[in-house]
NUKOL-378867 format. One line per field, with one value per residue: residue in one letter; x, y, z of N, C-alpha, C, CB in turn; residue number from 0. Coordinates in nm, 3 decimals. Glycine has a CB too. Layout:
# NUKOL-378867
resn [A; ...]
nu [X; ...]
nv [Y; ...]
nw [Z; ...]
cau [X; ...]
cav [Y; ...]
caw [Z; ...]
cu [X; ...]
cv [Y; ...]
cw [Z; ...]
cbu [X; ...]
cbv [Y; ...]
cbw [Z; ...]
resi [NUM; ...]
This chain:
# NUKOL-378867
resn [M; Q; S; G; R; T; A; F; E; K; A; Q; G; V; P; V; F; D; Y; L; G; R; H; P; D; E; A; P; L; F; S; E; T; M; I; G; F; H; G; R; E; P; P; A; V; A; E; A; Y; D; F; S; S; R; P; L; W]
nu [0.082; 0.198; 0.139; -0.117; -0.323; -0.556; -0.491; -0.645; -0.700; -0.442; -0.384; -0.589; -0.616; -0.820; -1.062; -1.255; -1.542; -1.570; -1.458; -1.646; -1.866; -1.792; -1.777; -2.029; -2.115; -1.963; -2.044; -2.252; -2.109; -1.931; -2.117; -2.238; -2.014; -1.958; -2.186; -2.143; -1.915; -2.008; -2.270; -2.394; -2.354; -2.521; -2.785; -2.699; -2.593; -2.823; -2.975; -2.821; -2.788; -2.930; -3.164; -3.365; -3.327; -3.226; -3.264; -3.441; -3.352]
nv [-0.119; 0.120; 0.318; 0.389; 0.307; 0.054; -0.291; -0.358; -0.107; -0.025; -0.212; -0.174; 0.097; 0.256; 0.303; 0.021; 0.049; 0.258; 0.137; -0.071; 0.084; 0.169; -0.068; -0.225; -0.479; -0.652; -0.621; -0.795; -1.034; -0.945; -0.877; -1.127; -1.261; -1.116; -1.180; -1.451; -1.447; -1.311; -1.379; -1.528; -1.381; -1.140; -1.245; -1.382; -1.176; -1.020; -1.196; -1.223; -0.968; -0.724; -0.520; -0.373; -0.160; 0.045; 0.340; 0.364; 0.547]
nw [0.000; -0.060; -0.240; -0.178; -0.332; -0.440; -0.533; -0.754; -0.863; -0.928; -1.126; -1.318; -1.347; -1.256; -0.987; -0.863; -0.884; -1.063; -1.286; -1.326; -1.390; -1.639; -1.771; -1.788; -1.855; -1.708; -1.451; -1.345; -1.289; -1.094; -0.893; -0.836; -0.741; -0.507; -0.361; -0.332; -0.168; 0.059; 0.112; 0.320; 0.548; 0.607; 0.697; 0.928; 1.085; 1.120; 1.271; 1.503; 1.613; 1.827; 1.727; 1.838; 2.015; 1.867; 1.671; 1.358; 1.176]
cau [0.000; 0.284; 0.076; -0.251; -0.420; -0.578; -0.429; -0.731; -0.679; -0.309; -0.389; -0.684; -0.602; -0.936; -1.125; -1.339; -1.677; -1.557; -1.438; -1.773; -1.951; -1.748; -1.788; -2.148; -2.130; -1.889; -2.105; -2.320; -2.010; -1.887; -2.226; -2.250; -1.896; -1.976; -2.287; -2.076; -1.825; -2.073; -2.413; -2.447; -2.330; -2.633; -2.882; -2.638; -2.586; -2.959; -3.020; -2.740; -2.786; -3.055; -3.194; -3.481; -3.292; -3.168; -3.361; -3.431; -3.285]
cav [0.000; 0.236; 0.423; 0.420; 0.255; -0.090; -0.369; -0.346; 0.026; -0.024; -0.295; -0.125; 0.240; 0.325; 0.225; -0.088; 0.089; 0.335; 0.037; -0.139; 0.181; 0.173; -0.204; -0.279; -0.621; -0.727; -0.596; -0.913; -1.127; -0.884; -0.889; -1.268; -1.293; -1.057; -1.262; -1.576; -1.422; -1.253; -1.409; -1.582; -1.290; -1.054; -1.312; -1.413; -1.051; -0.983; -1.285; -1.207; -0.830; -0.671; -0.392; -0.312; -0.037; 0.139; 0.406; 0.321; 0.651]
caw [0.000; -0.065; -0.323; -0.129; -0.428; -0.432; -0.640; -0.871; -0.923; -0.990; -1.247; -1.418; -1.361; -1.197; -0.880; -0.913; -0.924; -1.187; -1.390; -1.353; -1.459; -1.780; -1.823; -1.721; -1.884; -1.607; -1.321; -1.288; -1.234; -0.968; -0.798; -0.796; -0.662; -0.374; -0.293; -0.297; -0.055; 0.176; 0.109; 0.445; 0.660; 0.650; 0.783; 1.058; 1.160; 1.156; 1.378; 1.623; 1.666; 1.881; 1.663; 1.901; 2.086; 1.771; 1.580; 1.219; 1.097]
cu [0.087; 0.219; -0.058; -0.361; -0.437; -0.506; -0.512; -0.705; -0.541; -0.311; -0.474; -0.677; -0.716; -0.989; -1.228; -1.477; -1.676; -1.540; -1.570; -1.872; -1.918; -1.760; -1.909; -2.172; -2.058; -1.950; -2.178; -2.223; -1.958; -1.992; -2.239; -2.131; -1.910; -2.080; -2.225; -1.984; -1.900; -2.221; -2.472; -2.434; -2.452; -2.738; -2.826; -2.628; -2.724; -3.011; -2.947; -2.751; -2.924; -3.079; -3.304; -3.449; -3.233; -3.277; -3.338; -3.364; -3.206]
cv [0.125; 0.350; 0.468; 0.371; 0.105; -0.160; -0.358; -0.213; 0.036; -0.101; -0.234; 0.026; 0.323; 0.241; 0.127; -0.041; 0.182; 0.241; -0.030; -0.045; 0.190; 0.038; -0.273; -0.427; -0.708; -0.712; -0.718; -1.014; -1.074; -0.904; -1.033; -1.312; -1.239; -1.134; -1.393; -1.560; -1.388; -1.289; -1.458; -1.486; -1.206; -1.126; -1.344; -1.289; -1.011; -1.069; -1.258; -1.070; -0.788; -0.531; -0.315; -0.180; 0.070; 0.207; 0.360; 0.424; 0.743]
cw [0.000; -0.143; -0.268; -0.223; -0.407; -0.546; -0.768; -0.941; -0.989; -1.122; -1.357; -1.439; -1.304; -1.082; -0.938; -0.959; -1.045; -1.305; -1.428; -1.422; -1.607; -1.849; -1.760; -1.748; -1.781; -1.467; -1.264; -1.227; -1.100; -0.859; -0.747; -0.711; -0.521; -0.294; -0.248; -0.177; 0.072; 0.190; 0.240; 0.562; 0.699; 0.734; 0.922; 1.145; 1.207; 1.271; 1.510; 1.689; 1.713; 1.825; 1.736; 1.971; 1.994; 1.690; 1.437; 1.130; 1.182]
cbu [-0.094; 0.416; 0.059; -0.265; -0.375; -0.730; -0.415; -0.879; -0.693; -0.204; -0.440; -0.823; -0.587; -1.048; -1.193; -1.354; -1.747; -1.437; -1.336; -1.834; -1.938; -1.604; -1.658; -2.269; -2.078; -1.745; -2.201; -2.403; -1.893; -1.857; -2.356; -2.261; -1.769; -2.018; -2.409; -1.997; -1.729; -2.059; -2.438; -2.378; -2.217; -2.699; -2.930; -2.499; -2.523; -3.051; -3.000; -2.597; -2.735; -3.052; -3.234; -3.541; -3.193; -3.069; -3.347; -3.569; -3.384]
cbv [0.000; 0.201; 0.373; 0.567; 0.285; -0.122; -0.516; -0.357; 0.134; -0.084; -0.432; -0.162; 0.272; 0.349; 0.319; -0.195; 0.157; 0.434; -0.069; -0.193; 0.317; 0.220; -0.285; -0.201; -0.652; -0.682; -0.480; -0.981; -1.146; -0.733; -0.844; -1.357; -1.237; -0.911; -1.288; -1.628; -1.311; -1.105; -1.509; -1.712; -1.199; -0.995; -1.440; -1.475; -0.938; -0.994; -1.431; -1.234; -0.733; -0.669; -0.415; -0.408; -0.068; 0.067; 0.561; 0.289; 0.730]
cbw [0.120; -0.127; -0.464; -0.108; -0.575; -0.436; -0.599; -0.830; -0.816; -0.895; -1.213; -1.378; -1.503; -1.303; -0.779; -0.806; -0.808; -1.178; -1.344; -1.224; -1.395; -1.788; -1.796; -1.765; -2.025; -1.604; -1.331; -1.395; -1.334; -0.987; -0.861; -0.920; -0.728; -0.386; -0.385; -0.414; -0.089; 0.172; 0.006; 0.479; 0.626; 0.530; 0.717; 1.038; 1.074; 1.035; 1.336; 1.590; 1.559; 2.037; 1.518; 2.000; 2.196; 1.677; 1.588; 1.165; 1.018]
resi [0; 1; 2; 3; 4; 5; 6; 7; 8; 9; 10; 11; 12; 13; 14; 15; 16; 17; 18; 19; 20; 21; 22; 23; 24; 25; 26; 27; 28; 29; 30; 31; 32; 33; 34; 35; 36; 37; 38; 39; 40; 41; 42; 43; 44; 45; 46; 47; 48; 49; 50; 51; 52; 53; 54; 55; 56]
């Protein structure tokens, strides 16, 4: 991290979401990959965390 840029940004020259904005055909693969990495986490967090004492906004 000497440059402060991610590996993706160093390789592609732009941040990942800028890249996906310019290459919308690749966005579904990115989305499915993120679901594959993190798909089970949101339900587990929702089950484990007590949201009753937190305001909704």
